[in-house]
C-alpha positions as CSV (number, residue, x, y, z in Angstrom):
1,M,-22.2,-7.3,-35.2
2,V,-18.4,-6.8,-35.5
3,P,-16.5,-8.9,-32.9
4,R,-14.6,-6.9,-30.3
5,S,-10.8,-6.9,-30.8
6,P,-8.6,-8.7,-28.2
7,S,-7.4,-5.2,-27.0
8,V,-10.9,-4.0,-26.4
9,N,-11.8,-7.2,-24.5
10,E,-8.7,-6.8,-22.4
11,E,-9.5,-3.2,-21.6
12,L,-13.1,-4.2,-20.6
13,R,-11.7,-6.9,-18.3
14,R,-9.3,-4.4,-16.8
15,R,-12.1,-2.0,-16.0
16,S,-14.3,-4.7,-14.6
17,Q,-11.5,-5.8,-12.3
18,A,-10.7,-2.3,-11.2
19,R,-14.4,-1.6,-10.3
20,L,-14.5,-4.8,-8.2
21,L,-11.2,-3.9,-6.4
22,E,-12.4,-0.4,-5.7
23,A,-15.7,-1.7,-4.4
24,T,-13.9,-4.2,-2.1
25,V,-11.8,-1.4,-0.6
26,E,-14.8,0.8,0.0
27,L,-17.1,-1.8,1.5
28,V,-14.5,-3.4,3.8
29,D,-13.4,0.1,4.9
30,E,-17.1,0.9,5.6
31,H,-18.5,-2.3,7.1
32,G,-15.6,-4.6,7.8
33,Y,-14.5,-7.9,6.3
34,E,-17.1,-10.3,7.8
35,A,-20.0,-8.0,7.0
36,T,-19.0,-7.6,3.4
37,T,-20.1,-10.3,1.0
38,L,-19.1,-11.1,-2.6
39,A,-22.6,-10.2,-3.6
40,D,-22.3,-6.8,-1.9
41,I,-19.0,-6.2,-3.8
42,A,-20.6,-7.2,-7.2
43,D,-23.6,-4.9,-6.5
44,R,-21.3,-1.9,-5.6
45,A,-19.2,-2.5,-8.7
46,G,-22.3,-2.9,-10.9
47,A,-21.1,-6.4,-12.0
48,A,-22.6,-9.8,-12.1
49,R,-22.0,-12.0,-9.0
50,G,-20.4,-14.7,-11.1
51,L,-17.8,-12.2,-12.4
52,V,-16.2,-11.9,-9.0
53,S,-15.6,-15.6,-8.8
54,Y,-14.4,-15.6,-12.4
55,Y,-11.6,-13.2,-11.6
56,F,-10.8,-14.1,-8.0
57,P,-10.8,-17.5,-6.2
58,G,-12.1,-16.1,-3.0
59,K,-12.8,-13.1,-0.8
60,R,-9.5,-13.1,1.0
61,Q,-7.6,-13.1,-2.3
62,L,-9.8,-10.4,-3.6
63,L,-9.2,-8.2,-0.6
64,Q,-5.4,-8.7,-0.7
65,T,-5.3,-7.7,-4.4
66,A,-7.6,-4.7,-3.7
67,V,-5.4,-3.4,-0.9
68,H,-2.2,-4.0,-2.8
69,R,-3.7,-2.0,-5.7
70,L,-4.6,0.8,-3.2
71,M,-1.1,0.7,-1.8
72,H,0.5,0.8,-5.2
73,M,-1.7,3.8,-6.3
74,E,-1.0,5.7,-3.1
75,L,2.7,5.0,-3.3
76,A,2.8,6.0,-7.0
77,R,0.9,9.2,-6.2
78,G,3.3,10.1,-3.4
79,L,6.4,9.4,-5.5
80,E,5.1,11.5,-8.4
81,R,3.8,14.4,-6.4
82,E,4.9,17.9,-7.4
83,P,7.5,19.3,-7.0
84,R,9.4,16.3,-8.4
85,P,12.7,15.8,-6.5
86,E,15.9,16.5,-8.4
87,G,19.6,16.4,-7.7
88,E,21.5,14.5,-5.0
89,E,18.5,14.4,-2.6
90,T,16.2,12.6,-5.0
91,G,16.7,9.1,-3.6
92,R,16.3,10.2,0.0
93,E,13.2,12.3,-0.8
94,L,11.6,9.4,-2.6
95,L,12.3,7.0,0.2
96,A,10.7,9.5,2.7
97,R,7.7,9.7,0.5
98,A,7.3,6.0,0.3
99,I,7.4,5.6,4.1
100,D,4.9,8.4,4.5
101,A,2.5,6.9,1.9
102,I,2.4,3.5,3.7
103,L,2.2,4.9,7.2
104,G,-0.5,7.3,5.9
105,L,-2.7,4.4,4.9
106,A,-2.3,2.8,8.3
107,R,-3.3,6.2,9.9
108,D,-6.1,7.1,7.6
109,R,-7.7,3.7,6.9
110,P,-7.1,1.6,10.0
111,R,-10.0,-0.8,9.6
112,L,-9.0,-1.7,6.0
113,M,-5.3,-2.0,6.8
114,R,-5.9,-4.0,10.0
115,T,-8.0,-6.5,8.1
116,H,-5.4,-6.7,5.4
117,M,-2.6,-7.4,7.9
118,A,-4.7,-10.0,9.7
119,G,-5.2,-11.9,6.5
120,I,-1.5,-11.9,5.7
121,L,-0.8,-13.3,9.2
122,T,-3.3,-16.2,8.9
123,A,-2.6,-19.6,7.4
124,E,-3.5,-18.1,3.9
125,G,-0.5,-15.9,4.2
126,F,1.0,-13.5,1.6
127,I,-0.7,-13.9,-1.7
128,Q,1.3,-13.0,-4.8
129,C,-0.7,-11.1,-7.5
130,P,0.0,-8.6,-10.3
131,E,-0.9,-5.7,-8.0
132,Q,1.5,-6.9,-5.3
133,Q,4.2,-7.2,-8.0
134,R,3.6,-3.6,-9.1
135,L,3.9,-2.4,-5.5
136,A,7.1,-4.4,-5.1
137,G,8.5,-2.9,-8.3
138,L,7.9,0.7,-7.0
139,L,9.5,-0.1,-3.7
140,R,12.5,-1.9,-5.4
141,D,13.0,1.1,-7.7
142,T,12.8,3.5,-4.7
143,V,15.6,1.7,-2.8
144,T,17.6,1.6,-6.0
145,R,17.3,5.3,-6.4
146,Y,18.1,5.7,-2.7
147,G,21.5,4.2,-3.5
148,S,21.1,0.5,-2.6
149,E,23.8,-1.8,-4.0
150,D,21.6,-4.9,-3.4
151,P,18.0,-3.7,-4.3
152,E,16.3,-7.1,-3.9
153,T,17.6,-7.6,-0.3
154,D,17.1,-4.0,0.7
155,Y,13.6,-4.0,-0.8
156,R,12.7,-7.0,1.3
157,L,14.1,-5.3,4.4
158,L,12.1,-2.1,3.7
159,R,9.0,-4.2,3.1
160,A,9.4,-6.0,6.4
161,L,10.1,-2.7,8.3
162,L,7.0,-1.1,6.8
163,M,4.8,-4.1,7.6
164,G,6.1,-4.0,11.1
165,A,5.3,-0.3,11.4
166,V,1.8,-0.8,10.1
167,V,1.2,-3.6,12.6
168,A,2.5,-1.4,15.4
169,V,0.2,1.5,14.4
170,L,-2.8,-0.8,14.3
171,L,-2.1,-3.1,17.3
172,P,-5.4,-3.2,19.3
173,G,-4.9,-1.9,22.8
174,A,-1.3,-0.9,22.4
175,P,-0.9,1.2,19.2
176,M,2.3,3.1,18.5
177,P,2.0,6.7,17.3
178,P,2.7,6.9,13.6
179,E,4.9,10.0,14.2
180,R,7.3,8.0,16.5
181,L,7.5,5.1,14.0
182,R,8.2,7.6,11.2
183,A,11.0,9.1,13.3
184,E,12.5,5.6,13.9
185,L,12.3,4.7,10.2
186,F,13.8,8.0,9.1
187,H,16.6,7.5,11.6
188,R,17.2,4.0,10.3
189,Y,17.7,5.4,6.8
190,G,19.3,8.7,7.6
191,L,16.4,10.8,6.4
192,D,15.8,14.4,7.6
193,W,12.5,14.9,9.2
194,E,11.4,17.6,6.7
195,L,11.6,15.2,3.8
196,G,8.4,13.6,2.5
197,L,5.2,14.8,4.2
198,P,6.2,15.6,7.8
199,P,3.3,15.6,10.3
200,G,5.0,18.4,12.2
201,E,8.0,20.7,12.2
202,E,10.0,18.5,14.7
203,P,10.2,14.8,15.3
204,P,8.6,13.5,18.6
205,D,10.6,14.2,21.8
206,G,13.2,11.6,22.5
207,S,13.5,10.4,18.9
208,H,16.0,11.3,16.2
209,A,15.6,11.5,12.5
210,G,18.1,12.2,9.8
211,T,21.8,12.5,10.1
212,N,22.1,16.1,11.3
């Protein structure tokens, strides 16, 4: 038998990890964090139980990586959606799409995103991983194209504002409407309501978006 090349082995590892991350998102979204075991994740992914522990040190790290991957994919999909923005409005349109992508996840996958945010706010905190770095790279590039003169600082501010908005949408017992939070973020960055994927023709009453 001819040994597999390093590139083939790397591709197999990438696919195995992707299946585990996809299975994690699906199961936590369906059943919640506590009810999802590493064995369940391995079974859903069609992988050996030991493979999960080989790639990830624990379930919390696995979940954060899985959600960061999902956020990266959703953000990339939103930024690359046709028609691609052109001209002077490109940076503002991309920032609007970025905000809509993250708020959309909070709106559409509340159990998953609430679990993710709860993990970040525990003692384990924010876990750095390649998927998080890819997500950060897209957000940093977005604020650069928006016109930032200090992309690193402005990326961190945007990240903080988006995290705060997600928490506000998901806060048990006192959630904020995503539309109102969108309007506030759009006002903060001078974005017109019709940019991105607006949930309606007009911003919520009493709020202002854009500069006009």
